[in-house]
LODOKE-883890 format. One line per field, with one value per residue (C-alpha): x negated, y, z negated. Coordinates in Angstrom, 3 decimals. Layout:
N
xx	X, ...
yy	Y, ...
zz	Z, ...
***
This chain:
598
xx	-34.397, -33.573, -30.183, -31.792, -34.311, -31.548, -29.482, -32.555, -33.458, -29.926, -30.024, -33.418, -32.223, -29.000, -30.938, -33.490, -30.746, -29.134, -32.400, -33.374, -29.970, -28.870, -31.541, -34.535, -32.919, -30.426, -33.079, -35.471, -32.778, -31.401, -34.780, -35.961, -32.687, -32.285, -35.762, -36.062, -32.682, -33.281, -36.555, -35.020, -31.914, -34.023, -36.202, -33.145, -31.353, -34.462, -34.765, -31.077, -31.068, -34.333, -32.754, -29.687, -31.730, -33.901, -30.807, -29.319, -32.538, -32.512, -28.864, -29.582, -32.556, -30.556, -27.707, -30.014, -31.834, -28.523, -27.907, -31.486, -31.014, -27.831, -29.847, -32.623, -30.530, -29.901, -33.608, -34.176, -30.901, -31.798, -28.686, -29.604, -33.180, -31.953, -29.362, -32.117, -34.101, -31.419, -31.147, -28.610, -27.117, -26.065, -22.677, -21.577, -24.590, -24.150, -20.489, -21.371, -24.041, -21.978, -19.004, -21.196, -23.125, -19.948, -18.205, -21.075, -23.432, -21.927, -18.311, -19.203, -21.304, -18.417, -16.142, -18.582, -19.076, -15.781, -17.332, -19.581, -18.403, -20.361, -22.870, -24.617, -27.605, -28.923, -31.718, -34.120, -32.306, -28.980, -27.385, -25.317, -23.196, -21.294, -18.458, -16.872, -14.401, -12.718, -15.824, -15.802, -18.761, -19.656, -23.150, -22.802, -22.597, -25.718, -25.829, -25.670, -28.476, -30.599, -29.867, -30.933, -34.150, -34.848, -34.305, -36.882, -39.310, -38.942, -38.516, -41.902, -42.838, -43.245, -39.689, -39.453, -36.029, -35.559, -32.877, -31.394, -28.792, -27.340, -24.835, -24.476, -20.981, -21.142, -18.138, -19.903, -23.144, -24.195, -21.507, -23.163, -26.184, -27.753, -30.025, -31.976, -34.876, -36.380, -35.817, -38.675, -38.360, -38.941, -41.399, -43.140, -43.254, -42.539, -39.882, -37.307, -34.145, -32.731, -30.376, -28.399, -25.781, -23.821, -22.203, -20.314, -22.469, -19.425, -19.597, -22.603, -20.274, -19.138, -22.677, -22.512, -18.903, -19.978, -22.229, -20.595, -22.503, -19.788, -17.711, -20.730, -23.375, -24.116, -26.065, -27.434, -29.750, -31.839, -33.793, -37.403, -36.264, -34.450, -30.934, -28.381, -27.426, -25.089, -23.664, -21.018, -19.457, -18.552, -18.434, -22.218, -23.081, -25.093, -26.286, -29.945, -31.833, -34.073, -37.816, -37.439, -34.886, -36.960, -39.348, -42.549, -42.230, -44.680, -43.707, -41.945, -42.317, -39.546, -40.096, -38.137, -37.675, -36.025, -35.033, -32.293, -29.636, -27.017, -28.119, -27.585, -30.354, -30.252, -32.149, -33.048, -34.398, -35.680, -37.219, -38.685, -37.787, -40.694, -38.487, -35.949, -38.230, -35.387, -35.292, -32.638, -31.801, -29.550, -28.898, -26.998, -26.612, -28.761, -25.663, -24.013, -27.094, -27.011, -23.359, -24.270, -25.932, -22.516, -21.933, -25.198, -24.291, -20.944, -22.749, -25.062, -22.014, -20.370, -23.601, -24.118, -20.546, -20.830, -24.158, -22.646, -19.815, -22.321, -24.389, -21.317, -20.385, -23.854, -23.782, -20.366, -21.620, -24.654, -23.335, -19.566, -19.807, -21.809, -20.176, -16.514, -16.438, -18.661, -16.180, -13.394, -15.355, -16.126, -12.438, -11.610, -14.249, -12.872, -9.422, -10.927, -12.441, -8.899, -7.678, -6.048, -7.517, -6.562, -8.254, -9.922, -8.941, -11.754, -12.895, -13.044, -16.608, -18.058, -21.195, -22.987, -20.279, -17.596, -19.728, -19.990, -16.210, -15.648, -18.014, -16.291, -12.800, -14.052, -15.496, -12.204, -10.245, -12.508, -12.638, -8.859, -8.343, -10.978, -9.589, -6.093, -7.403, -9.388, -6.437, -4.082, -6.591, -7.291, -3.589, -3.052, -6.033, -4.961, -1.416, -2.701, -5.090, -2.363, 0.005, -2.742, -3.449, 0.239, 0.688, -2.390, -1.263, 2.216, 0.738, -1.523, 1.407, 3.600, 0.717, 0.403, 4.097, 5.026, 2.185, 3.882, 7.263, 5.920, 4.240, 7.288, 9.771, 7.468, 7.522, 11.329, 11.665, 9.284, 11.686, 14.045, 17.737, 18.035, 15.647, 17.027, 18.852, 17.268, 13.857, 15.170, 16.905, 13.644, 11.792, 14.452, 14.470, 10.680, 10.761, 13.395, 11.256, 8.214, 10.071, 11.640, 8.198, 6.550, 9.008, 8.763, 6.435, 7.388, 4.442, 0.965, -0.131, 1.275, 0.275, -1.814, 1.055, 3.319, 0.680, 0.376, 4.167, 3.920, 1.191, 3.433, 6.255, 3.772, 2.466, 6.042, 6.437, 3.049, 3.962, 6.690, 4.652, 1.780, 3.927, 1.782, 1.181, -1.839, -2.632, -4.629, -6.835, -6.090, -8.635, -7.337, -7.286, -3.863, -4.947, -5.787, -2.318, -0.948, -3.959, -3.217, -4.080, -2.869, 0.290, -0.082, -3.801, -4.050, -1.680, -3.284, -6.665, -5.117, -3.511, -6.862, -8.404, -5.784, -6.202, -9.990, -11.674, -9.375, -8.677, -9.052, -6.291, -6.071, -8.329, -8.403, -11.640, -10.437, -10.204, -9.130, -9.829, -8.516, -10.578, -10.507, -13.369, -14.588, -18.033, -19.491, -17.879, -15.082, -12.098, -12.791, -10.283, -12.101, -10.719, -13.102, -12.855, -15.078, -14.079, -16.101, -17.699, -19.325, -22.652, -25.041, -24.387, -20.591, -20.842, -23.101, -20.699, -17.723, -19.604, -20.537, -16.892, -15.942, -18.573, -17.537, -13.833, -12.829, -9.466, -9.710, -11.498, -9.344, -10.991, -13.237, -13.196, -11.413, -9.265, -7.744, -6.124, -9.436, -10.161, -6.585, -6.918, -10.291, -9.021, -5.805, -7.777, -9.926, -6.924, -5.311, -8.378, -11.115, -14.051, -16.103, -13.823, -12.788, -13.713, -17.060, -17.704, -20.231, -20.260, -22.455, -21.751, -20.327, -20.219, -17.356, -16.564, -16.127, -14.023, -14.056, -11.627, -13.379, -10.886, -10.945, -11.171, -8.457
yy	89.141, 88.398, 86.964, 84.886, 83.406, 82.712, 80.801, 78.860, 77.948, 76.706, 74.516, 73.093, 72.255, 70.665, 68.627, 67.557, 66.362, 64.428, 62.682, 61.869, 60.705, 58.789, 57.714, 56.979, 54.618, 53.182, 52.436, 50.973, 48.807, 47.699, 46.732, 44.964, 43.067, 42.161, 40.812, 39.140, 37.441, 36.456, 34.698, 32.870, 31.853, 30.617, 28.539, 27.098, 26.410, 24.795, 22.518, 21.539, 20.976, 19.009, 16.765, 16.292, 15.422, 12.995, 11.253, 11.167, 9.652, 7.010, 6.092, 5.901, 3.593, 1.382, 1.350, 0.228, -2.198, -3.849, -4.612, -5.760, -8.283, -9.499, -10.437, -12.308, -15.466, -15.261, -15.090, -18.548, -20.019, -23.184, -23.035, -19.552, -20.641, -23.761, -21.764, -19.555, -22.604, -24.934, -25.535, -22.964, -25.646, -27.803, -26.286, -28.558, -27.720, -24.047, -24.204, -26.140, -23.714, -20.670, -21.877, -22.954, -19.693, -17.606, -19.627, -20.300, -17.379, -14.266, -14.190, -14.421, -11.267, -9.528, -10.511, -9.104, -5.940, -4.931, -1.644, -3.485, -2.942, -5.734, -8.440, -10.352, -12.483, -12.144, -14.039, -12.825, -14.898, -13.183, -15.864, -14.300, -15.084, -12.274, -11.211, -7.783, -5.653, -3.444, -2.938, -3.759, -6.037, -6.864, -8.325, -8.889, -5.220, -3.577, -1.024, -3.789, -5.739, -2.584, -1.963, -5.531, -5.126, -1.903, -3.722, -6.358, -3.644, -1.300, -3.693, -4.820, -8.532, -8.761, -9.303, -5.729, -4.132, -1.137, 1.561, 2.948, 5.641, 3.645, 0.923, -1.822, -0.460, 2.649, 4.209, 4.228, 5.957, 8.526, 7.364, 4.110, 3.042, -0.237, -2.266, -4.731, -7.155, -9.922, -13.653, -16.142, -19.548, -22.585, -24.399, -21.793, -19.216, -16.518, -13.846, -14.834, -13.267, -10.125, -9.989, -6.721, -5.146, -2.091, 0.258, 3.513, 6.483, 8.100, 5.330, 7.186, 9.942, 7.646, 7.847, 11.618, 12.316, 14.094, 16.602, 20.038, 22.420, 25.056, 25.920, 26.837, 24.420, 21.162, 17.931, 15.962, 13.082, 12.980, 10.012, 10.085, 11.135, 14.222, 12.816, 13.535, 10.233, 11.779, 15.276, 16.615, 18.030, 14.780, 16.520, 17.016, 13.343, 12.103, 15.542, 15.989, 18.670, 21.002, 21.058, 24.440, 23.018, 19.963, 20.157, 18.221, 16.626, 14.633, 11.147, 11.110, 14.870, 17.421, 20.719, 23.973, 26.495, 29.866, 30.612, 31.861, 29.693, 31.231, 34.675, 33.731, 33.446, 29.974, 28.117, 24.526, 21.579, 18.588, 15.208, 12.462, 8.878, 6.609, 3.549, 4.580, 6.994, 9.543, 13.190, 14.266, 17.977, 20.219, 23.792, 26.595, 30.257, 32.603, 34.733, 31.857, 31.420, 35.097, 35.001, 34.890, 38.267, 39.817, 40.089, 41.941, 44.224, 44.938, 45.977, 48.201, 49.765, 50.624, 51.937, 54.043, 55.316, 56.376, 58.005, 59.807, 61.177, 62.485, 64.028, 65.708, 67.140, 68.589, 69.904, 71.458, 73.126, 74.629, 75.345, 75.880, 79.537, 78.647, 75.415, 76.464, 78.798, 76.400, 73.583, 75.809, 76.524, 72.831, 71.869, 74.417, 72.910, 69.407, 70.630, 72.213, 68.834, 67.422, 70.237, 72.293, 75.793, 77.426, 80.631, 80.613, 83.422, 85.561, 85.221, 88.979, 88.800, 90.523, 88.388, 86.216, 83.534, 86.072, 87.097, 83.408, 82.985, 86.074, 84.668, 81.286, 82.823, 84.716, 81.549, 79.685, 82.363, 82.166, 78.341, 78.067, 80.359, 78.566, 75.082, 76.205, 77.484, 74.286, 72.074, 73.976, 73.881, 70.171, 69.277, 71.245, 69.573, 66.105, 66.534, 67.839, 64.902, 62.396, 63.877, 63.838, 60.142, 59.244, 61.167, 59.561, 56.077, 56.576, 58.035, 55.021, 52.668, 54.387, 54.541, 50.796, 49.810, 51.112, 48.992, 45.837, 46.905, 47.672, 44.283, 42.422, 44.236, 43.784, 40.011, 39.940, 42.069, 39.757, 36.841, 36.372, 36.472, 32.838, 31.719, 29.417, 31.460, 29.530, 30.935, 34.496, 33.948, 32.755, 35.802, 38.182, 36.524, 36.710, 40.335, 41.115, 39.545, 41.480, 44.786, 44.219, 43.398, 46.393, 49.037, 48.046, 50.820, 50.910, 48.678, 48.996, 45.594, 42.218, 38.581, 36.521, 34.109, 36.976, 38.171, 34.594, 34.456, 37.699, 36.142, 33.091, 35.269, 37.025, 33.687, 32.524, 35.503, 34.932, 31.324, 32.533, 35.430, 33.237, 30.195, 27.860, 26.936, 28.276, 27.143, 29.214, 27.285, 28.452, 27.480, 29.152, 27.322, 27.174, 29.247, 32.150, 32.334, 34.674, 36.991, 40.653, 42.296, 45.303, 44.986, 44.690, 43.959, 40.309, 40.328, 43.378, 41.604, 38.551, 40.822, 42.547, 39.164, 38.409, 41.881, 42.137, 38.810, 36.739, 39.551, 37.226, 34.938, 31.947, 28.979, 25.519, 26.212, 29.397, 29.201, 31.514, 30.758, 32.468, 31.832, 33.113, 33.008, 34.779, 36.277, 37.865, 41.194, 40.619, 38.566, 38.097, 37.208, 36.474, 36.277, 34.432, 33.938, 32.500, 35.032, 37.494, 39.216, 42.671, 44.010, 45.392, 48.963, 48.537, 46.837, 49.607, 52.269, 50.570, 50.178, 53.869, 54.809, 52.605, 54.253, 57.779, 56.899, 58.553, 57.587, 59.467, 58.338, 55.222, 54.290, 51.285, 47.717, 47.187, 50.316, 52.366, 49.284, 48.162, 51.636, 51.840, 48.588, 49.595, 52.963, 51.580, 49.020, 51.858, 54.031, 51.209, 49.665, 52.320, 53.255, 50.247, 47.925, 47.639, 45.867, 44.267, 43.160, 40.770, 39.955, 38.612, 39.106, 35.933, 34.087, 35.653, 37.998, 37.722, 40.382, 40.264, 42.176, 42.807, 43.357, 43.187, 39.713, 40.245
zz	-107.979, -111.612, -110.684, -107.956, -110.389, -112.936, -110.366, -109.269, -112.881, -113.571, -110.457, -111.427, -114.958, -113.634, -111.084, -113.739, -116.127, -113.274, -112.342, -115.937, -117.166, -114.024, -111.615, -113.827, -116.392, -113.923, -111.309, -113.877, -115.476, -112.116, -110.658, -113.801, -114.245, -110.577, -109.952, -113.323, -113.054, -109.433, -110.279, -113.217, -111.259, -108.370, -110.706, -112.431, -109.142, -107.680, -110.707, -110.573, -106.823, -107.007, -109.619, -107.398, -104.304, -106.313, -107.658, -104.161, -102.805, -105.542, -104.838, -101.115, -101.591, -103.952, -101.426, -98.615, -100.907, -101.755, -98.078, -97.683, -100.474, -98.791, -95.696, -97.537, -97.710, -93.975, -93.168, -94.625, -93.339, -91.426, -89.277, -88.015, -87.271, -85.468, -83.529, -82.138, -80.881, -79.474, -75.765, -74.447, -72.155, -75.091, -75.566, -78.382, -80.535, -79.710, -80.774, -83.920, -85.103, -84.177, -86.242, -89.139, -89.268, -89.152, -91.856, -94.270, -93.747, -92.190, -93.369, -97.115, -96.721, -94.965, -97.856, -100.435, -98.405, -96.759, -95.664, -93.182, -89.596, -87.920, -88.780, -86.008, -85.073, -81.537, -79.774, -77.103, -74.484, -75.325, -77.499, -80.271, -83.258, -84.910, -87.169, -87.269, -89.149, -86.586, -84.433, -80.722, -79.893, -76.294, -75.979, -72.230, -71.157, -69.673, -72.490, -75.138, -73.419, -73.293, -76.979, -77.899, -75.886, -77.801, -81.105, -80.208, -79.072, -82.082, -85.035, -86.443, -86.405, -90.168, -91.348, -92.660, -92.479, -90.172, -90.359, -87.150, -86.557, -83.651, -82.792, -80.216, -79.536, -77.268, -78.983, -82.358, -81.326, -83.913, -86.386, -87.525, -89.580, -88.502, -90.820, -88.705, -89.175, -87.107, -87.783, -87.377, -85.677, -87.967, -85.715, -83.552, -86.410, -83.834, -84.323, -81.717, -83.167, -84.774, -87.747, -87.947, -90.235, -89.046, -91.585, -90.939, -91.919, -93.589, -96.221, -97.615, -98.834, -101.680, -103.128, -103.626, -104.514, -107.695, -105.910, -105.818, -103.563, -103.249, -100.182, -98.025, -99.294, -97.544, -97.947, -95.038, -94.181, -91.014, -89.655, -88.477, -84.977, -86.306, -85.802, -88.545, -90.220, -92.799, -93.337, -95.689, -92.501, -90.704, -87.307, -87.410, -87.919, -84.963, -83.823, -82.884, -84.786, -82.829, -83.459, -85.222, -87.704, -88.660, -91.586, -92.163, -95.613, -97.715, -98.919, -102.274, -102.847, -103.302, -101.478, -101.410, -98.588, -98.047, -94.457, -92.215, -90.613, -88.295, -89.513, -93.189, -95.772, -97.382, -100.105, -99.221, -101.226, -99.230, -100.023, -97.840, -98.752, -97.874, -98.343, -95.678, -93.732, -93.924, -95.054, -97.581, -97.663, -99.770, -98.563, -100.330, -99.286, -101.354, -101.846, -103.761, -105.929, -106.849, -107.988, -111.721, -111.348, -110.708, -114.459, -114.852, -111.991, -113.712, -116.889, -114.874, -113.224, -116.531, -118.014, -114.906, -115.068, -118.696, -117.993, -115.032, -117.189, -119.723, -116.949, -115.475, -118.880, -119.274, -115.707, -116.358, -119.554, -117.884, -114.419, -114.575, -113.700, -110.586, -109.466, -109.809, -106.761, -104.835, -105.488, -104.226, -101.069, -100.677, -100.960, -98.282, -95.996, -96.509, -95.576, -92.487, -91.550, -91.531, -89.288, -92.061, -91.429, -94.753, -95.875, -99.283, -101.715, -103.090, -106.720, -107.233, -108.580, -105.523, -105.694, -103.167, -103.433, -102.456, -99.495, -98.514, -98.761, -96.582, -93.961, -94.163, -93.712, -90.669, -89.231, -89.852, -88.018, -84.989, -84.961, -85.296, -82.304, -80.220, -81.011, -80.092, -76.762, -76.090, -77.049, -74.720, -71.855, -72.384, -72.378, -69.189, -67.540, -68.665, -67.399, -64.059, -63.699, -64.591, -62.058, -59.430, -60.014, -59.935, -56.714, -55.168, -56.191, -54.744, -51.549, -51.160, -51.809, -49.216, -46.748, -46.581, -46.693, -43.173, -41.805, -43.179, -41.876, -38.378, -37.949, -39.249, -37.007, -34.005, -34.597, -34.740, -31.571, -29.674, -30.106, -27.129, -27.834, -26.791, -29.505, -32.161, -34.797, -37.727, -36.888, -36.680, -40.022, -41.554, -40.245, -41.548, -44.974, -45.177, -44.077, -46.723, -49.444, -48.261, -48.156, -51.553, -52.993, -51.280, -52.489, -56.158, -57.291, -60.957, -61.914, -60.452, -61.794, -60.707, -61.168, -58.766, -58.142, -57.009, -54.552, -53.233, -52.711, -50.755, -48.569, -48.073, -46.693, -44.419, -43.085, -42.409, -40.054, -38.404, -37.706, -35.338, -34.066, -32.883, -32.144, -34.253, -37.896, -39.708, -43.242, -45.709, -48.129, -51.686, -54.333, -57.477, -60.863, -62.465, -65.484, -63.137, -61.543, -64.240, -64.168, -63.409, -60.098, -58.076, -55.998, -52.192, -52.052, -51.031, -48.022, -46.338, -46.477, -44.768, -42.171, -41.643, -40.765, -38.105, -36.599, -36.617, -37.417, -35.113, -32.641, -29.616, -30.930, -33.216, -32.494, -34.043, -35.892, -37.597, -41.403, -44.221, -47.888, -51.013, -54.136, -57.724, -60.217, -63.310, -63.898, -67.010, -66.043, -63.545, -62.525, -58.799, -56.046, -52.770, -49.213, -46.869, -43.101, -40.396, -37.747, -35.700, -38.696, -38.631, -37.517, -40.135, -39.057, -39.191, -42.592, -43.927, -42.670, -44.326, -47.623, -47.572, -47.080, -50.050, -52.264, -51.321, -51.915, -48.641, -47.239, -43.931, -40.787, -40.378, -37.091, -36.816, -38.011, -41.293, -40.932, -43.673, -45.274, -46.789, -48.192, -49.432, -51.390, -52.805, -54.021, -55.517, -57.540, -58.851, -59.712, -61.692, -63.375, -63.134, -60.928, -62.074, -60.061, -56.427, -53.201, -52.434, -48.826, -47.261, -43.551, -40.751, -37.073, -35.572, -38.935, -40.832, -43.720, -47.517, -49.281, -53.075, -55.267, -58.603, -61.434, -65.273, -66.815, -69.430
***
């Protein structure tokens, strides 16, 4: 009892030193440093990002205001006002004003602003005058007329400029910012025209070239409809944000958010510009914001390491006599985990640790013998199972090949000797290809295109057998032709149709289709006919035979060929695959071969 208490006291003291020296100060320092630094970094990052988004908002408003000022002179231009009121049948006046407006009003603006894609004035009756810089303008198309009607409907009748993430050119939708305002007639004082400037949204990137948000940060602008007007990732310009991704912002206020995007926690600063009615947003992963804390974590690591060394020295001083044999036993156990069943030598102290080592060595001896027995038995079982599957696969392959040979030879024998020799030659060649294909048993898998070639040779023989052509409809995408499937599965299904679905002979309305599709789980090759079909009882019986994997009882519709194909698919790909059959009496049958997608 005294020894037991002494060992327990030593363990308690060692454990207490470990807790005091390692966990208490390290946990306290880590928690205090982490949370304190995180709060300060977040506050600093929020202030910096808020300053960036405010500056970006100011530059954007100045950018838009610059274009707005450029259009003020056009609002009071008498030629533009007169152009909107002249009689459209007066072609000379129309030509005069169009030329004058282009030369004196529009082209100077294009010269001052080479980044402008298009500048145009359009009236309610469709009259237009425009200049462009690489943009394709067609005001006569239905989409352009609908766009002009939308401009007149959406732009207020007060001369105020309106920003749109749209373009009159269909090819520029989502990639263009349009600044538009209505023009008032000089005499009627009604707004009968629209003045519009179109600028590529990517031009906005020049305003924020100095903003560095890191490799995973981004800056974007969205309009009041939630459509992205500008994004640092140009591929996202023009995309529509979902309702969940849009944020309700107050005018002129900067707000911050922490949320998840694509499973990643991100910090976001956003601001609403009342001048443009757009939202500006900067988003950075929280992981990037916490990067400065890495230095603190490094210090904590070194402090923890030094503390750990001191704790281990103290533990060694107080518990070496106890821990040394335990370490030896532990090393032996680790070696045993790797499969190295070494016995541990005794310490010679004849204490409880020696008793533990003796028990461990006994256990190792028994486990080593048992594992050797299990390993031998498992290898024997695995080899027997592999041989059984190989034998079953070869038996199934040989079981179906004589069926092909019999039908082919029967067709050749049925031809009279006086028949044209070219036809006999064609039959023999097709038979040779089929036999050569059938006896190649080295590979269980083959491509779809090879199976189709095998069907083609079979159909060449049937053409002479029945004395008429019969075409099979193949609906298989080209990228499925090199998919893997089991050898000699497609042609037996076709042969099964001629034997059972068209047993009364070929008729003009008979059809066979071969299709290939992919589902979430399978690559499916389907053979469809519109023959006699099967009754519900016959179909149920055949399905039961497929589920029980029985290859006997070949009588009945479908025969052993269907079961053969089903079982061979399972032997090659596994029990989760095989044949699936649907049929209705008098309507036809669908046989689907379900195989792996890859």
